[in-house]
C-alpha positions, 0 to 999 in steps of 0.5 A: 500500500502506498501513496499515488504521485500523479504526473501528466502524459509524455513524462520524459526521462530528462524530467525523471532524472535531469541531465545536470544531475546525471553524474553518478551511477549510484542509484541512491544518489540518483534518487535524490534528484528524481523529478526534482525540477517538476515536483521538488517535494518528491525526492524528500517525501516519497516513501517505499511502497508509493506509486507513480501514476501518469498519463500516456507515454511515460518515460519518453525521450532519451534512453537513460537507464538512470530514470528507472534506476532512480525511480526504483531507488526511491522505493516506488512499488510500481509505475502505473500508466496507460502506456510506456515509451518502449525503451523505458519499458525495457530498461525498467524490466531490466532493472526490476522496476514494476510497470502496470499498464492501466487507465489512470484517470480515476486516480488522484494525487495522494490516493492510497493504492494497493497492487494485487500482483497475483490478481492483476488489479489496483485497489484505490483505497481512498476512493473505494474502487479497483481496476484491472491492469494489463497482466505482465507476461510470466517471464517479465514477472519472473525478472521483476521478482528476481530484482532485474535481469542481472539478478535473474541471470545470476540465480538461473545460471545465465539462462533467460526465462522461458517465453510462452 
């Protein structure tokens, strides 16, 4: 269970991790500047288990692995959006950041949310509703649960998950 942090559509990676702060590979340091130019309170107030909720095409722009790493280092449970930029989607899977594809117009900033990963549903505890999310393929869930592609490969002798 966590708070919804609401963002608009077409949030690009330059907004998630501004270039002038991309001077480190340490995810904890990256987290200090995550969304700092559009929501200065975000890096200071975000809590583990919170959610990022956005509009269409989240993660557009530069192919920065720092963007999903910074979000993950903030403790975000999942990013919920109707669609994701393709490269961001792949980078997020690779680092183990959960993405939930779903309509988001029924979620307000600050709503308390709960993600039922097994049932593929988001519960809005503030407004009392729930809605389905697009179920992630089993191999993507396996990578997410392992903590990313590198962790998955390390645990499974370098073998990728089976795609069914």
